[in-house]
C-alpha positions in Angstrom: 80.6 95.5 88.6 80.5 92.1 90.3 83.7 90.6 92.2 83.5 87.8 89.6 83.2 90.3 86.4 86.2 92.3 88.0 88.3 89.2 88.3 87.3 88.1 84.9 88.5 91.5 83.6 91.6 91.6 85.5 92.2 88.0 83.7 91.7 89.2 80.7 94.2 92.1 80.9 97.0 89.5 82.4 95.9 87.4 79.1 96.4 90.0 76.9 99.6 90.9 78.5 101.0 87.3 77.8 99.6 86.9 74.4 101.2 90.0 73.3 104.4 89.4 74.7 104.4 85.9 72.7 103.3 88.0 69.4 106.4 90.3 70.2 108.6 87.0 70.4 107.0 85.9 67.0 107.7 89.2 65.5 111.3 89.5 66.7 112.1 85.8 65.1 110.1 86.9 61.6 112.0 90.1 61.7 115.4 88.5 62.1 114.9 85.7 59.8 113.5 88.1 56.9 116.7 90.4 57.2 119.5 88.0 58.1 118.2 85.1 55.4 116.1 87.0 53.0 116.7 84.3 49.9 115.7 81.6 52.3 112.4 83.4 53.3 111.8 83.9 49.5 112.6 80.4 48.9 110.4 78.7 51.5 107.5 80.8 51.1 107.5 80.6 47.1 108.0 84.2 46.6 109.8 85.0 43.5 113.6 86.3 43.0 112.2 89.9 41.3 113.9 93.0 42.3 110.4 93.9 44.1 110.6 90.8 46.2 114.3 91.4 47.2 113.4 95.0 48.4 110.0 94.0 50.2 111.3 91.1 52.4 113.7 93.1 54.1 111.2 95.9 54.4 108.8 93.5 55.9 111.7 92.3 58.4 112.3 95.8 59.9 108.5 96.3 60.2 108.3 93.1 62.3 111.1 94.4 64.6 109.1 97.5 65.0 106.3 95.3 66.2 108.6 93.5 68.5 109.9 96.2 70.1 106.6 97.7 70.7 105.1 94.4 72.0 108.0 93.5 74.3 108.7 97.0 76.0 105.2 98.7 76.1 102.1 97.7 78.3 99.7 98.8 75.4 99.6 95.5 73.8 96.4 96.5 72.1 98.1 99.5 70.1 100.8 97.2 68.8 98.6 94.2 68.2 96.5 96.5 65.9 99.5 97.7 64.1 100.3 94.0 63.5 96.6 93.4 62.2 97.2 96.4 59.6 100.5 94.7 58.7 99.0 91.1 58.2 96.1 92.9 55.8 99.1 94.1 53.7 101.0 90.7 53.6 97.6 88.8 53.1 96.7 91.1 50.1 100.1 90.9 48.6 100.1 86.8 48.9 96.7 86.9 47.2 98.2 88.9 44.3 101.1 86.4 44.4 98.8 83.5 44.1 96.9 84.5 41.5 100.1 84.9 39.0 101.8 81.5 40.2 101.5 77.9 39.7 102.8 74.6 40.3 104.9 74.0 43.5 105.4 77.5 44.1 101.8 78.3 44.3 101.3 75.6 46.7 103.9 77.2 49.0 102.2 80.4 48.7 98.6 79.2 50.2 100.4 77.3 52.7 102.3 80.5 53.7 98.9 82.5 53.3 96.8 80.0 55.5 99.8 80.6 58.2 99.5 84.3 58.0 95.6 83.9 58.3 95.7 82.1 61.4 98.5 84.6 62.9 96.0 87.4 61.9 93.2 85.9 63.7 95.5 85.9 66.7 96.4 89.4 66.4 92.8 90.5 65.8 91.8 88.7 69.1 94.2 90.2 71.2 93.7 93.5 69.8 89.8 93.3 70.6 90.5 92.0 73.7 92.6 94.5 74.7 90.7 97.6 73.5 87.4 96.2 75.5 89.4 95.6 78.5 90.9 99.3 78.3 87.2 100.7 77.9 85.7 99.0 80.8 88.6 99.5 83.2 90.0 102.8 82.2 88.9 105.9 83.9 90.5 109.3 83.8 89.2 110.1 87.2 88.2 108.3 90.6 85.0 106.4 90.0 82.1 105.8 92.4 82.5 102.5 94.2 79.4 100.3 94.0 77.6 97.9 96.5 77.8 94.4 94.8 76.5 91.7 97.3 73.8 91.4 100.2 74.1 91.4 104.0 77.3 92.4 105.5 79.8 91.8 102.8 80.6 95.0 100.5 82.7 95.1 97.4 84.2 98.5 96.3 85.6 99.4 93.1 87.4 102.8 92.3 90.4 104.0 90.0 92.3 107.1 90.0 95.0 108.5 87.4 98.4 109.8 89.1 101.1 111.7 87.6 103.8 109.2 88.6 105.5 106.2 87.1 103.6 102.8 87.7 106.9 101.8 89.2 107.1 104.8 91.8 103.3 104.4 92.7 103.7 100.5 92.9 106.8 100.9 95.4 104.9 103.4 97.3 101.8 101.0 97.9 104.0 97.9 98.2 105.7 99.6 101.5 102.7 98.6 102.9 103.4 100.9 106.2 102.7 103.6 103.9 99.0 102.6 103.8 97.7 104.6 106.7 99.2 108.0 105.1 96.4 108.1 102.9 93.8 105.3 103.8 92.0 107.2 106.7 90.3 104.2 108.4 93.7 102.4 108.8 95.5 103.5 112.0 98.7 101.2 111.4 100.3 98.4 109.0 103.1 96.5 110.3 105.0 94.4 108.1 105.5 90.6 109.5 107.4 89.0 106.8 107.9 89.5 103.0 104.4 88.8 102.3 102.3 89.1 105.6 101.7 91.9 107.8 99.4 93.0 110.7 96.6 95.7 110.3 94.8 98.2 112.7 91.9 99.9 111.5 89.3 102.4 113.2 85.6 101.2 113.5 82.5 103.3 114.5 82.2 104.4 117.8 85.7 104.7 118.5 86.2 100.8 118.0 89.4 99.2 116.9 89.5 96.1 114.8 92.8 94.2 113.7 93.7 91.3 111.2 96.5 89.8 109.7 96.9 89.6 106.0 98.8 88.0 103.2 100.2 89.1 99.7 99.0 85.8 97.7 99.8 87.2 94.2 102.0 90.0 92.9 103.6 91.3 89.8 106.2 93.7 90.5 105.2 97.1 89.2 102.0 96.1 88.1 99.6 94.2 90.4 99.2 93.4 94.3 96.6 90.6 95.4 96.2 90.3 99.4 93.4 88.6 101.4 93.0 88.5 105.5 94.1 85.3 107.3 93.1 83.6 110.6 90.2 84.9 112.7 90.0 88.4 111.2 87.9 90.9 112.9 87.2 92.2 109.3 87.6 89.4 106.8 88.9 91.3 103.6 90.7 90.6 100.0 91.8 93.2 97.6 93.5 93.9 94.2 95.2 96.8 93.1 96.6 97.2 89.4 98.9 99.7 88.3 98.6 100.4 84.6 100.4 103.0 82.7 98.1 105.6 81.2 97.9 106.5 77.7 100.2 109.9 78.2 103.2 108.0 78.9 104.0 109.6 82.0 100.8 109.1 84.7 99.8 105.9 86.1 96.0 104.5 86.4 95.4 102.8 89.8 92.8 100.6 89.8 91.5 99.0 92.9 88.8 96.5 94.1 88.2 95.7 97.8 85.9 93.3 99.4 85.0 93.2 103.1 82.5 92.7 105.8 81.7 95.6 108.0 81.2 94.7 111.7 77.7 94.8 112.8 76.6 93.8 109.2 73.7 96.0 107.9 73.2 97.9 111.0 76.9 98.5 111.2 76.6 99.9 107.6 73.8 102.3 108.6 75.4 103.6 111.6 78.9 104.2 109.7 76.8 105.9 107.0 75.0 107.9 109.6 78.5 109.2 111.0 79.8 110.3 107.8 82.0 107.3 107.4 80.3 105.4 104.4 82.9 103.0 103.1 82.0 104.0 99.3 83.2 107.6 100.0 85.9 106.2 102.0 87.4 104.7 99.0 87.0 107.5 97.1 88.7 109.8 99.5 91.6 107.3 99.8 92.4 107.3 96.4 92.2 111.1 96.1 94.8 111.4 99.1 97.1 108.7 97.4 97.0 111.2 94.4 97.9 114.0 96.3 100.7 112.4 98.3 102.5 111.1 95.2 102.0 114.4 93.3 102.3 117.0 95.9 104.0 115.3 98.7 101.3 116.0 101.1 97.5 116.0 101.5 95.7 119.0 100.8 93.5 120.3 103.5 91.1 123.3 103.8 92.4 126.3 105.7 89.3 126.3 107.5 89.4 122.8 109.0 92.8 121.5 108.7 92.0 118.6 110.9 89.5 117.3 108.9 86.7 115.4 111.0 87.8 116.4 114.6 86.6 113.0 115.8 89.3 111.7 113.6 91.9 113.9 113.6 93.0 112.8 110.2 95.5 114.3 107.8 96.1 117.8 109.3 97.3 119.4 106.2 96.6 123.2 104.4 96.6 123.6 101.0 100.9 123.6 99.9 101.6 124.3 103.6 101.8 121.7 106.4 100.9 122.8 109.6 103.7 124.2 112.1 105.0 122.3 114.9 103.2 124.4 117.5 100.0 123.4 115.6 100.8 119.9 115.8 101.6 119.7 119.3 98.2 121.4 120.1 96.2 118.9 118.0 92.8 118.9 117.1 91.4 120.2 120.3 93.2 123.4 119.9 
């Protein structure tokens, strides 16, 4: 997946959310009107004053309020857009039958209403299709392998994991940038310097250290964080992380896109890979550790090698049992 394609998918997801909210407000307005003033709705639309119409109009209004509740409160806009498409199909069928049995001014009003409903149906269908397509492309139940996307020293990585925690909690943990070194192996420290600015320090091959300043350039609380390095960064980089409620209603899908230049260009990549610090695997491992931290409160490590890579002394944990104070004092060289 190229950086352009990734951003296009992200923009499409944002557009689906915005359009879904718009459709929600539309459903709310229609529902309130049909329940509060059903006689006026029947008169304006050209529907007759039969017992059937007096029953159907309020029912349709109640249905619209259900659509409104789903579209305005749920992030699964695609599902609720499909329910609107189904409702539109029912409305168009009923209107077509009514047109066939009406004439004169009432028929003209029915035709006008049918045209408006057809236009709304097209918008509902577009929203539903785009939401479904974006979901299929971006979703994955487990961490996906990151992929090389450009030439030279520039690297684009993408990965996804599902964490059994609410999106608000996962977002809050990530948004506190000083938490990032607890699960990102290459990071040594992230220090916040402002509401949206921070200073980063990371390990590089051969014991080198690289540093840079970064800023959050776009943010939607509970949903998305976009950042980039600033100034003369040792490692120019940019990234996006999205927090999407999973279909089970409990978990959160974390989608990460990271673009950066590895020191040393192509040679630096080869050296990093040779020493087991290949960036694709790093991102996979980072998200695995994030999942462990948020679900269990600690990073799971093997009893046989609780210190991980001895040269890096990273994440000293045993499965379900942290090392003792004495073991921590001895360190990786014990």
